[in-house]
TORKE-851455 format. One record per residue: x, y, z of N, C-alpha, C in turn. Coordinates in steps of 0.05 Angstrom, whole numbers, plus 5000, padded with zeros to 4 digits. Example, Ala and Ser with C-alpha at 12.3 -4.5 7.8 and 13.67 -1.06 7.14 Angstrom:
// residues 2
526448865156524649105156526449345156525749555142527349795143525850015157
***
This chain:
// residues 629
969670223320967170013318964070043302964070373317962470533300963570813277962870693257964470863225964871203237961871293242961571533248961071563282959871473288959071563318962571553329964171393334966571413347967471753336967271803314968372163317966172283320963972283335962572503345962872553369962672673390962372733415961172963425960673163403959073413406956973453383955573603393952773693366953773793340955473983350956974053320959673883305960473683311960773523298958673393280956673383279955073263256954073543235954673633248952773873228953173933196956073763193956173733161956073453143954473313168953573153155951873053134950972933117949672933096947572743103944372753093943072593099943772303097944872093088945371873086947371853106948371993126950771983143949572033167946972213172945372213192943371983202943171853179941871583178943571433187945171433178948471203191948271233220947971473224949171523256946571513271943671483264941671373277942271133282943271003267943370673264945770753284947670763282949870653310949170793334947671073339947071033362944870833382943370853363940970543371942470363377944970173358946170043371947970123393948470283400950270303410947970363450946070493446943270513459943770193476943070003450942269753461945069643471946969623462949169503479950169623505949369813518949969933538947669903562945669863552942669843565943069493569943969363552942169113551944868993579947169103587948069073605948069233638946469473620947069673649943969803640942769713654939269773643938569993650935970143632935970323635932270383616932570683615929170683595929570633568929670453560930870353526928170543512925470363508924070403489923670643474922570823503923271203493925171263479927971263484929971383472930771173447929970973440930470873417927771023389925771063403923571223384924071453379926371573401925671833399929471933383930171763377933971843363932572113338931971973325931572223292931572463301928272483326927872733326930772913351931272693362934672863377936772903362937272763340939072823319938573033303935673093296935373283283935673483292934873543323934273793328937573893334939573753344942173833353943473913328942273783298944373853276943174093262939774203268938874423256939574633269939374623310939174793320942774823337941875083337945175173349946375103381945374843382945174803424949274783424948774903458946774983476945875193474946875363456945575703450942675613457941375403436938875473436938475233456934875143463934975103486932974863472933174613478932474413479930674253502928774323506927174173539926673943537926973733550926073413548922573463571921673293563918373173572919672883593919672933613920572703626923272603631925072573608927572523602927572233597925872093592926271763583927171743564926472033538926572003518930072113513931472123528933672443526936772193517936271893517938871863517940271863491939571893468941272063442942272303452940172413460940872733469944872683488944372563508946972513524948972363510947872223489951072093484952272323462950172553453950972663429952473003442952473043468953173213475954873143505957173033495959173003511960072773530957472613532957172363556957672133544958472053519958371783509959271643518961571683533962971523542961271453571961271633584959371633601957271473612955871473584953471293578953671033595955370943591956970593601955570603631955670843643954870923671952571103681951071143657948271143663946771073689945771263699944271193723945670963745948570993746949770883768950771063790950970923802951571163833954271193822954971443827956871663814957471663784955771603770954871563744953271783736952771853713950672103694947971993708946372203714943072063709942672083684939471943693938971693667936571963651936772223678934572413662936572613658935472913647936373103637937273293669939873333669940473493697942773763693941573983702943574183700945474173701945574063723948574033737950373843719949973663710951373563692951773663667950473803651952373853630950174163623950674263609950274623592948474543573947574333565946674273533943374123551943974043579940874003597939974283611939574413593937774703605935574623619934274463625932574443647932674143659931674063682931973893696929473753693929373403679927073323687926773053699923972923714923872673718921572613721918972723728916872743721916372903699912972853694912272843671910573123661910373233635908273403627909273683639911773633646913273923655914374173633915373953608916474143583915074343575913174373571912374683551912174893570910774843598911875093613914375143621916074963627919475033625920975193604919375093576921075183550919075463549917075533559915575783552917276013570918175933593919076103612922876173599923375933585925976003575925376143550923276153534922876253512922576593518921376613540920676853552923077003557924976853568927376983579928477053565929576993533930576983516930177153496926977283500926477603491926577763516926277693540927077953547930478003551932077783541935077863544935777933515934777923490935377973467937477763461937677613471939577273464938877223435936677133436935877043402935976733394936676613429936676343431933676243430933476023399931275903402930375673416927975643424926675393455924975173436925774963443923774713431923374513448921274443462919674253478918974063461920473833473920373563462918573363488915173373478914673173491912672913484912472773495912272433487911272263516911272143506910571733532906971923540906071993526903672033541902772263565905772383546906272673575904172873570903372833543900173013542897773023554897472793567895572813586895372893605898073003614897973113643896873423646895773483672894773783665896373973664898573953671900174183670901174183638901174003624901474033598899574223579896974243595895474283582895474653594895774673615896775053622898675083613900675023606902875033591902175093566900675003561899374983524897875253526895975333541893875553544894675733550896875773566898975993563900476053544901575913529904475923508902276053487900175893474898976053463898276293453898776443477896576683477899176863477902376773478903576933492905677073461905176883435907076993415909976993416910876843437913776753450914376523421917276553422918076413400919476093399916675923404917175703417915775433394917275293399915975043380915974873405912874703400913174383420912674183391914473913396914673763391912773543400911073423386909573173403910273013391912072783405913272503398910872343397909572223382906572113393907671853380907471753400908071413394906271173406904071333415901871223415901771073434903671073463904370953486905271123510904971033530906571143555908570983562907970833587909570633598906470333591904770433603902370213588900670373565899370293553897170483531895970603535896170813519895171183519892471133523891871323537888371233544887871593545885271623539884471853537884172123518882472193512880672353499883472533479886072643485888272693471888972513458889372233468890172073460888571983428886171963427883671903414884172153388884672413408884572563376887572653351888772563374892172533354891972243339889972073354890171893333888171933308886072083316883972073295886172273271887172493279888272733261890572503249891872343253894272273243892971913228890771973219889471693206887471953185886072153186883672273178884672253149882872043120884072053097883572323080882072463091881872763080885372883074886072923106889072993114890972883093890172693099893372463086893272413058890672503044889972473012892472743005891172953023892973163018895673203020896973033034899373023043900472893024899372663011899872482990900772652963897972722955897472822921899173112927899373272939898873492938902873602951902573582976904073712992907173492982907173232981910373192978910873132951910073282927909773252901911073552891911273742918912073982910914274072909916273932931919474032930920274332951922374352950923274502959922274842948921675042957922075292940919575432951918775732940916975852949914075752942913675612924910775442917909775212949911875152947911374992964910475132996912275383009911775533028909075633022908175722997904775822990903575632993904175322982902175132994901675083026903975113037904175113077902475213085902975583076899975683091897575573073896575523057895075463055893675173065895175023069894674803091894274853114895675123125894975063150892075213160891075383141888975543137886575343131886375123121884374983115884274703119886774583135887674393143884974363171884274583185881774483202879874463196878874523169875874493162876874243150879074153135878673813128877473603154879573683168879473513190877673523217875873763213873873903232872073603247871073463231870273223247871173113263874273093264876272923286877173083304876773353303877773503324880073673319881173693293883473663281884473973281882674153296882674393302883574503333884274323344884774303384886774473378889574453374891874623371891874843363890674953342890475143328888475373348885375223364884475373373886175503398887575323405889975373424890775633419891575713396893575913386896575873371896875583373899575513361898075453332899875523317901075373289901675103285899674913279899074663272901174493245903174343249905374233220905473943233903773843219904173533214902873323204901673083213903572943227906172823212908672803218910572823196911972483217913472323190914172063206917572133220917672133248918872213260920772073263921571873244922771653242924471673224923671873207924671873181926572203185929472173178930972353185930572643165930572523144930372703125928072923124925172763132922872953131923473043154924872963184925572993214927673363202928373463195930773533190929473753164927373693146926373843134924674063142923273883161920974043184922674233203924474183218926074223233927074573218927574543201928374643183926274933169924174863166923375053163920775273182921474983206919175153225920775353243924475303244925275373265925675743254925175863233925376153249923076333232920176093246917976153237916976353270915276593267915776633289913576673305911876623329909876493344910676203361908876133368907575923386907175703357908275483357908575263337907574973349906274803332905974443341907274373313910074193322909873953297909873753317907673573299906873353303908773163293909772913304911772753296910072423309909972253287909271923288911971733299912371723322914071523318913471213332915370983333915970743346916870673364915370703391917770663410919070413404921070403410922370133409924170123381924070303359923470313340926770233332926970023314930269913307930569723318928469563344929869343357927369203355926968873348924868843342923168753365924968623385923768513409922168783430923069063427922869313436919869463428918569303395917269483386915769273387915268993388913268783386912868813422913768813441913168923461912969133478912069413481913569623481912869653507911569553528911069643557914069413568914369193563916269153577918369183569919169243543922669493536922169683542919769843556920370163567922870153589922969943601925669923624925969623624926969503612927569183598929169033625930469173631932569053656935168983640936568853647938968593629937668493606939068483580938868233560940568173540940568043531941767943509941768083482944068273470941668463448941868293425942668053420943067913398940267783397939567623414936867513422935267703432935667863445933468063453933067943486933067613488932367513515933067533535930667633566931167823587932967643603934567783614935867623633935267653664934267453677933067513711935067603729934567893738936467953749935767843786934367673790933967573808932767273815932667063831932266793828930366793857931067123871928867073896926266963891924766803918922366783913920167003929921167153947918967343959918367553926915767613945914067743928915268023929914768133901915168453902912768523906912468803926910268963942908369053920909169053899907169043873904468963870906968693872905268453869902368273902904168383912902068383937900368563934900168883938898569043931896268953904897168853880894868773858893668533870894168383877892868033885890068213911891668313934889868313949887868543952887568773930886668893913884268813904885168553885883668423868881768353889882368193905880867973924879968183942879768413954878468603966876368623945876468613917874168793903872668603898873268343899872468103902869768023914870468203948869168083968866668373975868168643953866168763968866568933934864069033927863069123903864269343892863869553925864269793919866169893919869569673918871569713912872369723887874470073877875770083847877670103844878770173829881470183828882570493809883970643821884670883804887670923803888670933779891770923774892071173750894271333758894471543734897771383713896071263696898471103680900770903696899770783715900970613720900670413729898870283711898070043712898569753723901269753704902769473703905069563722905069793732907969903745906769793771904169823785902669833808901869593810901469373792899869143798896969123789895369413784893269423786891969333750894369173738894269063714891068843722891868703745890868493750887668533743887368743768884368883769882168953742884669133727884169183691883368953683883768783683884268483669881368333675880368373704878468163715875368323718876968533723874268743725874668993713875069023695875569293678873669473682870369373685868369723695869369763716871369673736872069793760875169863765875669873741879370023738879370183724880170383735880270663718883570773708883370823692887470913690886071243684887071443697886271663678888571853671890471733660892971823644894371983665896372193657899372143671898072463684896372373701894772603717894272553749895772633764895472483786893472713807893572973800891773073810889873033809888473003783885972863770885372573782887172483779887172203805886372163829886772393842886072373874883672613868882772763856880772883858878072673852878372603823876572333812876172143838877971993856877571823874876372043892877372233902874472303919871672383911870872433890868672403874866772123883868871823874868071673866868271573902868571713921867771653952865671793960865372113946864172103949860272023943860671903924858271813912858771483928859671423947859171133953860670863953863470943936865270783930867070803947868670563945871770563962873870603947875170753938877270773917879370723928880870633917883970543920885770673899886570913908887770983894891470993895893370873867896070793869897270923853899571193868900971393853903371283872905171373848908171253864908571513875910071453908910571673921911571983915913872013897914172193885913372313867910972143855908772373835906572433850905972273882903072433892903772603902907272763906908072993915905373273893905273183869903873393846900973393858899673253878897273223880896973333906899173463926898773583950895873683963895373873941893174083944890973873942891073683927887973523920887073323948889673173964889873033977888073134009889373494004888273694022885773694017885173824008882874053997879573753992880573683969879173473960877473203977879573133989879772854007879172884033882373054043881872994082880573284092879973514079877373644090873973574086873973414074871673274070871372934084873672874087873872594108873072394077873072464065872472224044874571894040873371744043874271494042876371434025878671524022880071523996881971334008883371093995885670953999887671023984889971143993892071213973893671013976895370853967896970723972900370793945902570933964903970993952905970843944906370683922908170483922911170683910913870563913916470623915916370903930915870823957916271013974919870953989920371163994922671093999925071123985927870993981930271013961929770883935928670883909928070733889930570653878932070743879935170513865935570803841936270653821936970853799935871123784933671123783932571313770933871613787933671553810934971833831933271973832935072183844933372403862930472503854929472513830927172523813925172373835925972083832923771913837923971813869925471843885925971753912923071803927922071663935920071763957920271783984922472093982922772134008921672304036918872364020917472714033914872544037913872334040911372324040910472384076912572304084910872154118911872484119913472564117913672864131911573154114910472934085908973234079906073164081905172944091902472814094901272824123903772784145902572814168901773014182902773274162900173424181898273544178897173344161894173384149892773284168891273404180888773324195887473044187887072904201884572644195886372474184889072574177889672334149890872144166890971904160891671624169894871494154896971524167899671424150900471144159899970914136901570674152903470554142905670464146908070394133907670044138907869914127907869604130910269514132911669374154913469234159914068994130912168864136912768604105910268564082909668414070908568334060905068314067905368104092902668084104901668354122903768594121903268684141900868924115902668984099901369154072898768944065897068734065895068684063893168754086894768684106892368714133892069064129893369204127893269514118890769564101891169364074889069414056886969444065885969194075884169104085883069284113883969344127883369584146882769804128883269904114883070084097880570144089879569854076877369824062875469834080875369764105872669734125873070094139874870224144875270504157874070654146873070804126871070964111872971194118874671284125875871534127878371654112879671804108880771824091882372194087884672144083885172034065887171814082887071464069888771264093890571254074892671364077895571314069896971024070897670864055899570624056901270584042903770674056906670704037908170504039909270414016910770144014913370243991915270023993917470033979917169933955918670013932919569873916921169583909920769433895922169123907921168983919922468793926921668583936922468543963919268373985918368354018920768244028919768214052921367954065920267694067918867544048918867314047916567234064914067344081912967264094910267224082909367004091906866814073904466984078904367114057901767274056899767214042899967014023898266934008895966754028897866634047895666434062894566584088895266854096894366954120891367064110890667034140887267104126887267514136885267524120884067854125884267894160885868094168886068144202886068484193884168644217884868944220886568944232888069164228890669374243889369514256889369554289887269714291888869984286888170254284890370424267890270594291892870604294894470724310895070634334896270444336896570194345899370064339902170054348904769924350903969684349907769564347907269334351910169274361910169134395912469084411913968784395916068904386918268664377919668604391920968694409923768634427922968764447923068654481923368754496925568854502926369034527928669174523929669314550931869484542932169664565934469924558933970174565935670334564935370464537935570424512935270494490932870364473930770524461928870404446929070454417928870294410929070314370925770354361924770594351921970624333922670574309921170494291922270404267919470374250919370514223917370434211917370404179916270194176916369994143918769764154918769694130920569414122923969484140924469704143926669784161926369714193924269704200923869544222925269254222925369054203925768874204929068834210931269014196933469084193934569214227932869304234933069324269933369114292930469004286930068784300933068624289933168484269936468464266938768464278939268784286940668834287941268834325937968874336938668884362939268634369938268344357938268044365941168044367942668214345945568124348947568304366946668524378947468634400946668464424944768354429943668194449945667914457945567854432947467564432950067724440951467884434953767984435955068044461952368204470952068354502951268224516949668114512946968044531944968184542945168484529943568644543941668734513939568924518937368794492936669224477937369294466934469564458932069354457930269574460926869484450926869644423925069364409924169454380921569404381921569654371917969804365916669844344915369674319914269704297912169914297912670144293910970384295907870344279908270164260906470204238904270414226903770544244902270784235903571074248904871244230906371554243904371594239902171664228900271814243896671654235895771694266895971754280898271514304899571694319901871544336899971384361901571114365901070964393901471194413899571264419901271454442901471354472900271134474900271004494902970864503904070674473906870594470908170794477908971074461910071184467910771354507909071434512908671414538909771254560910070994551911570794566913970754549914770834528917670824521918671134533917771234543918971564544918971534573918371394591918071294615921271124626920470854604922370674616925170804602925270844577928070864563929471164561931071174569933571434567934271494539934471244524934871414493932271304476931671484456930171294433931771394403932571144386932771114366930471204341929471274324927271364308928771304279927870974262928770944236927070944211926871084197924971084171926371124143924871084137926270964099924371244087924971434098924471654092925571994099925972214097927072394103926372494132928672554145928172564175927172844179927473014161926773284167923473244174922573294192918373254199918073074198918572664194918472524186917472394209917872124210917571974238919772024264921072144250923772254281922172604291920872694266919672984269917172934295915372694287913172644301913672564331915972354334917172274354918572514376919872634358920872864373919273034381917273134375915073304372913773264396912673014396910972834419912272874441915272744449916472724465917073044484917273244464917473514471914973594491912573534471910073664493909273454516911173214528911173134550912773194571914373354550916073494576918673284588919373114567920972874579923572944571925772814594927572914581929972674557928272554547929472364529930872484507933972324495934872314484933772224456932972234436932572184408934172184388935171974381937971964345936171904332936472034308935871884280938271824262936071544247937671514216934671484200936071594173934071614161934271704135934171834115934472064097935272284097938372454096938872644107937372894086937573064103937373324096938173524061938373254045939573334014938073114011938173183969937673053954938672773951938672603943939772323946940272183909942772193906942872143874940771933864942171733846942371453838943771273848943571013847944770773849943170543856943770253863942170113872941470223903939470063906938270043936939669953954941469753952942769743969945069913982946870013959948370423962947470523968944970593976943970863977942770814004941870534013940470524033943770514051944970464048948070364051949670674060948970814043948871064050947871274069945571194076944171374088942571184118945070954120945070834144943070744146941470634130938770394127939170184127941469994133942169714135942969634162943069434165943769304197946269454204947769354196951169464201950769664216949269894191950070184205948070184229945470034234943970084258945169974281945969774280948569594301950169794316951969904285953470114298951970424317950370474307948070774321947170554349946270224349945970184377947970144401950570134384952570094405953570434418953770554400953970844417952870994427949370904426947870974442947570874475949170604472948470464491951170474513953770504498955170694509955070954520953371154514952871434525952371394548949171114544948171074565949670994590951270904582953470834611955270934622955471244608956571464613954671664635
***
């Protein structure tokens, strides 16, 4: 089916190709990615844009002895296809298949695992230093793109690498977009640099006419030393001021230019930067025309580009509830603003951005800055709603403690994608937020069981004025609650909800899994005539101690259920309280076990962790039998 790709299994298989064959290979890799991703969705747009860069790197460098470090990993599909995983790519992101991101456990070509952004430069610098210590002679390249250069860790890596004299090449995959449109000073700097007429005139009139040889090498050195003066008014000396030798920009979707540049830079000493311009979604018209949608488009018809709906469900997604409720709250209160680290459309904040752009802040891929910026807004009298995906919020742990909680500032942190997110796997599961944040003094942690409770908790948070006020909710669809017609109501902080009275066994659950517990309990009652009690804790912190006192007195066994890690989460909170009261109640736990969970669909992973009705029913039966004994 593929003239060249069918013959390629490893990078060594392409190193005798000529330029025309490399062009054909790039086209075939794109076709194969489109074919696979059309029926098995993934991060398509970024990977389409990075094909020539990845083919060029494996062509010029001696991988896996040389190191290629990817940022985020959205752009790494061609890398997986070229490194022994071509057939396995058909099960990319599936349960028991390969990961959608580089993983050290998966291949020796994946020298550093990724999933979160802005890590590549720091990791690559460490690998380069290790190669220097060992004397291995290994070359190291960091490929950073998709807006990751806006992250603080990227700057920390650049700052350290620039003075290190390490053998490190940083390739900037500049596609002018992350998931949503890129913003910020670095983006504007790169845009000015790539469009500056003086620099591009030099490239057109002199550089491209010289051809290979010593004369071009001489002129190359002249360009390096004079370039910053030519583009000084546009900030062109930024990278050289940090200690890097800067080269480019080149067309990163031209395999000839890529290979030529990599060959010239490969053996050059010291830290250097190659600036490449690529098109996200390159080679597939629908992905080029709508880059945000085609970052991860779901299933689609590869011929027409028509996207296929995964579901005809009528329920709202939690992110849509958040977006609509935030906009309505902002209409009612002029002090409410929205802050997001580059996830406006993903979290639903694009609605606020459209109607009230002056009250919307996309700070780029910079979670730490997002939290402290929100703290500053709160200190100035505003009411910031800062929306961060749960797993990404881990990067801002210090800021949540030091800048928000310690000063009791009214920042509302909405942690989207809490719990088991699905196919993105271990790097993206929101497993640890309850365990991580409930130890923070003054912190409020709320877990709505449906869309209406999310609406009510957001309203309550807007009226509370203390922080951090954390609201965690999952990826995907809600329960079908009629939230749009529900009036705004306060949900008293630290007060739980009794869903079903019972005896002998009490279930205390947080979040939408409460509904599965309720369903399992009703089934048990229908079959046996007996019923466990079911309680929607609502607030993991502060706990409803009055309810817990009643439960520990009335029931002999408690089952805690949470879409988060058992260690230190809701189970830890209930067990600690029960122990502090000297009760003899037995406490069982259902939740995410003490290990990293891989990728798979959300139903598959919830079944694996026991977070579905059938497993909960089985635990109820077991607990009731134990009580009888």
